[in-house]
N, C-alpha and C positions, 0 to 999 in steps of 0.2 A: 453818477447813482447814487441811490441813499440808503445806504447801511448802515443796521439798525450793532450795535453794543452794550454791556448792560455792565452792571455795578455787580460786583458779585461778593459773598462774606465766605471765608474762609475760615473754620473750624476741625477742632481736635479731639472727637467727645464735645463735652458742654464747654472750651473755652474755647472762647473768637481768639483768634490770630487774628485774621489782616482782611481787608477790604480793601477792591477798583479794580480792572476791567482782565476777562485773562492771561491778555497777554501782562499787564507786567508782574499778578502775579505768579505770571510761568517760571516767567522774568526770573523776581525777587526767592521762589521756589527750587530751582535749579529742575522745569518738566516739561511739557509740551504743554500746552491747547488742549489738545485730541483729551492727554489722562484730565483735565481739569471740565473737560464737558464733561466725562466719562463720567465723575464722581460728580457729579446734578443729576446725576434722573439716577428715576428712582429702582433700580436693578441694581444700580451701588451700592443700594443703603438698603435692598430684600438684600447680596452678595452676603455683606460684613455683616459684624457686632457696631454697637451702636459708637462706649465706650474707646477710645488712643484709634484712633478713623480717622484723616481727613475727609471732612464733609463742607461741599461749595450750593451754597444756597444763592439761587437771581435775587439782586432784590431789588432793580428799580433795569426798565430796556431808557437810556439813550438811543443821540443817533450824532454824529459826528455839527461837532461845534453846539452840542449843548450841553447840560450841566455833563460840571463830570464829580468822578467819582469823590468821591471826602476822602 
C-alpha cells in the first residue's frame, strides 16, 4: 500500500517554529498526531485567535521513499 505523508510547518502566531512530518513534530513537541492534524484545520483557525496559538500548515505531500522534509 502506498501511504502518503506530508511535510508540515509549525508556527506560533507569526513566528516559524519547525518543519517536518506529523510524527516527527508530535514526538519533538510532546503532543499527538491527532492534535496536530486538528490544528491544521479551518475549524481550529476559526475557534482561536491568531496570535500566540500553534498553527500547522501542510507544505507538500510525499510518498514513502520519496522526498524528505527539509
